[in-house]
Backbone bond lengths (Angstrom), bond angles and torsions (degrees), N, CA, C in turn:
res aa  C-N    CA-C-N  psi(-1)  N-CA   C-N-CA  omega(-1)  CA-C   N-CA-C  phi
1 X - - - 1.447 - - 1.521 107.77 -
2 X 1.310 116.18 144.54 1.457 119.68 176.89 1.517 110.31 -88.65
3 X 1.317 115.91 159.57 1.461 120.62 179.50 1.521 111.03 -62.95
4 X 1.346 117.19 -37.22 1.459 120.54 -179.64 1.526 111.44 -65.03
5 X 1.343 116.53 -42.76 1.468 119.46 179.11 1.528 110.25 -66.98
6 X 1.328 116.69 -41.76 1.465 120.13 178.20 1.526 110.17 -58.64
7 X 1.326 116.48 -45.21 1.462 120.92 -178.74 1.529 111.16 -62.94
8 X 1.321 117.53 -38.90 1.462 121.43 178.49 1.528 110.93 -63.63
9 X 1.325 116.40 -48.23 1.473 120.56 179.72 1.522 110.34 -64.66
10 X 1.327 117.12 -42.02 1.459 121.34 179.78 1.529 111.09 -62.09
11 X 1.328 118.06 -41.06 1.463 121.11 178.34 1.524 111.79 -62.49
12 X 1.339 117.60 -38.85 1.469 121.22 177.05 1.531 110.91 -63.57
13 X 1.323 115.96 -43.42 1.465 120.26 179.58 1.527 110.06 -66.53
14 X 1.321 117.32 -40.86 1.472 120.79 177.46 1.519 111.04 -57.70
15 X 1.329 117.14 -43.19 1.470 120.87 179.25 1.522 111.09 -63.42
16 X 1.336 117.68 -44.65 1.466 120.74 -179.25 1.523 111.95 -64.99
17 X 1.342 116.62 -41.04 1.469 119.41 -178.08 1.522 112.08 -85.23
18 X 1.332 117.38 -15.21 1.461 120.63 177.85 1.518 113.71 71.32
19 X 1.321 116.90 31.43 1.461 120.33 -179.22 1.520 110.47 -147.22
20 X 1.307 115.57 153.47 1.461 120.91 176.05 1.529 111.20 -74.32
21 X 1.321 117.00 -22.10 1.466 122.65 -177.27 1.528 110.96 -119.28
22 X 1.333 117.15 73.84 1.466 119.19 -177.54 1.525 112.57 -74.37
23 X 1.323 114.68 162.91 1.456 121.38 174.85 1.526 107.07 -92.49
24 X 1.339 115.96 126.59 1.459 121.29 -175.56 1.525 110.84 -133.69
25 X 1.318 114.13 167.94 1.459 121.86 170.76 1.514 106.38 -121.13
26 X 1.338 116.43 127.26 1.456 122.42 178.19 1.515 108.98 -112.42
27 X 1.324 116.25 128.53 1.458 121.86 177.94 1.514 108.83 -108.01
28 X 1.340 116.22 122.66 1.453 122.09 173.75 1.518 107.30 -114.17
29 X 1.310 116.97 176.69 1.462 119.61 179.63 1.529 111.21 -63.36
30 X 1.331 116.78 -29.58 1.452 119.61 -174.60 1.510 117.01 -102.44
31 X 1.330 117.91 -18.71 1.467 118.69 -176.39 1.519 111.41 -164.45
32 X 1.338 114.31 168.72 1.460 122.70 175.26 1.516 107.32 -116.90
33 X 1.333 115.59 132.59 1.464 121.70 -176.28 1.517 108.63 -122.95
34 X 1.327 116.57 130.64 1.462 121.93 174.80 1.513 108.54 -118.24
35 X 1.325 115.94 138.70 1.448 119.26 177.10 1.512 112.06 168.72
36 X 1.316 114.70 -175.67 1.458 122.41 -178.43 1.524 109.29 -93.20
37 X 1.332 116.18 132.22 1.463 121.02 178.94 1.526 108.71 -69.15
38 X 1.333 115.37 125.35 1.461 120.47 176.00 1.518 109.94 -92.28
39 X 1.299 116.28 -79.18 1.465 122.26 179.45 1.520 110.00 -123.85
40 X 1.325 114.37 153.53 1.455 121.86 173.21 1.513 106.34 -129.44
41 X 1.317 116.49 119.33 1.467 121.36 -175.74 1.514 108.97 -122.99
42 X 1.335 115.54 132.23 1.458 121.47 176.69 1.522 107.70 -137.74
43 X 1.324 116.91 144.42 1.462 122.13 -179.22 1.524 109.11 -77.29
44 X 1.330 116.50 108.62 1.466 120.92 179.28 1.526 111.04 -114.74
45 X 1.317 116.04 29.89 1.461 119.87 178.98 1.521 109.73 -69.36
46 X 1.303 116.19 168.70 1.464 120.38 -178.75 1.530 111.19 -65.14
47 X 1.328 117.19 -21.73 1.461 120.17 177.88 1.521 111.61 -71.58
48 X 1.327 116.91 -34.20 1.463 121.44 -175.87 1.527 110.05 -136.28
49 X 1.338 117.96 69.50 1.468 118.97 -175.16 1.528 113.67 -66.74
50 X 1.333 119.08 -24.45 1.467 121.61 -179.61 1.523 110.23 -121.10
51 X 1.301 116.24 48.59 1.458 121.51 -177.72 1.530 110.47 -61.90
52 X 1.319 117.22 132.16 1.457 119.78 177.54 1.521 112.43 -81.97
53 X 1.327 117.01 -5.61 1.454 120.02 -174.29 1.518 112.12 -105.36
54 X 1.299 114.98 147.04 1.448 122.12 176.56 1.512 108.31 -160.91
55 X 1.312 115.41 168.66 1.460 122.27 178.43 1.528 107.42 -126.16
56 X 1.317 116.23 134.19 1.460 121.16 175.13 1.525 107.72 -120.15
57 X 1.328 115.42 135.18 1.467 119.37 176.83 1.526 108.27 -98.82
58 X 1.314 115.18 136.11 1.463 122.08 -179.28 1.521 108.21 -119.89
59 X 1.334 115.10 124.88 1.467 121.85 178.90 1.518 108.53 -103.21
60 X 1.309 116.30 140.92 1.446 120.37 174.94 1.526 107.64 -73.98
61 X 1.340 118.35 124.22 1.464 120.59 -176.93 1.526 112.08 -71.13
62 X 1.302 115.39 158.01 1.454 121.59 177.66 1.511 110.96 142.61
63 X 1.319 115.74 177.43 1.464 119.73 179.71 1.517 111.18 -65.48
64 X 1.324 115.75 -37.96 1.460 120.91 175.53 1.523 106.31 -117.37
65 X 1.350 117.11 101.47 1.461 119.12 -176.29 1.522 112.11 -56.77
66 X 1.325 114.90 140.97 1.456 121.39 178.66 1.518 111.05 -81.70
67 X 1.299 116.49 -161.94 1.470 119.92 -177.61 1.522 111.96 -63.94
68 X 1.312 115.30 149.63 1.456 123.46 178.49 1.523 108.63 -88.42
69 X 1.316 116.84 129.48 1.459 121.71 178.01 1.517 108.86 -108.46
70 X 1.325 117.32 138.85 1.456 122.38 175.21 1.519 108.16 -108.33
71 X 1.325 116.46 127.94 1.455 121.74 -178.01 1.519 108.63 -123.75
72 X 1.327 116.36 129.27 1.461 119.87 175.68 1.525 107.53 -78.72
73 X 1.336 116.17 128.94 1.459 121.16 -175.64 1.526 111.34 -59.81
74 X 1.308 118.30 -34.67 1.468 121.59 179.44 1.527 111.81 -62.31
75 X 1.339 118.88 -20.87 1.466 122.45 178.82 1.523 112.97 -83.19
76 X 1.336 117.63 -14.51 1.463 121.58 -178.94 1.523 108.74 -76.56
77 X 1.333 116.37 134.08 1.458 120.85 178.78 1.526 110.30 -60.89
78 X 1.323 116.09 158.39 1.467 121.46 -174.32 1.531 112.88 -56.02
79 X 1.315 118.16 -38.09 1.473 121.21 177.16 1.526 109.96 -114.57
80 X 1.334 116.08 35.30 1.459 121.63 -171.31 1.505 117.33 -94.56
81 X 1.327 118.70 15.42 1.464 120.62 176.70 1.522 107.64 -114.90
82 X 1.336 115.45 120.48 1.461 120.49 -179.73 1.512 110.35 -132.53
83 X 1.283 114.20 151.22 1.464 120.92 175.24 1.524 108.41 -80.35
84 X 1.318 116.57 136.10 1.463 121.19 175.41 1.522 107.02 -89.02
85 X 1.329 117.84 122.88 1.460 119.76 -178.00 1.523 111.83 -62.76
86 X 1.311 114.91 146.43 1.466 121.15 179.78 1.521 110.02 -67.80
87 X 1.320 115.94 147.52 1.470 120.97 179.94 1.521 112.34 -91.49
88 X 1.302 118.12 -7.33 1.465 121.17 -174.93 1.517 112.83 -57.72
89 X 1.335 118.08 -40.11 1.460 120.40 -178.76 1.531 110.91 -62.04
90 X 1.323 117.45 -41.30 1.454 120.83 179.35 1.521 110.67 -66.14
91 X 1.320 117.66 -39.76 1.454 120.36 179.60 1.523 111.49 -70.31
92 X 1.320 116.99 -36.72 1.462 120.30 -179.94 1.520 110.36 -65.13
93 X 1.329 117.45 -38.09 1.457 121.16 179.13 1.509 113.83 -68.89
94 X 1.328 116.04 -22.41 1.467 119.29 -178.90 1.525 112.96 -92.83
95 X 1.350 116.03 2.64 1.464 119.68 177.68 1.503 114.20 86.26
96 X 1.321 118.48 9.43 1.464 121.35 179.88 1.490 110.19 -87.57
């Protein structure tokens, strides 16, 4: 996946979830990662204005965040960014 495509998909998910740090699922060739997007960094210097590479940090959600994972965007499969559905609806139905 390119950094530009990742950024486009991430912006759509941010709008739907209403937050700068949405919860996503990333699929790479070797593993699937779920968590909250921390930072997304891409080299936009004059040397590489259309760099295909970037790094996204994924935090494990919860009251006490777990370890931070760094994922290179080029390792994410072409359709490997998905929104993780909110759990609130399931909890509301159970009376919690």
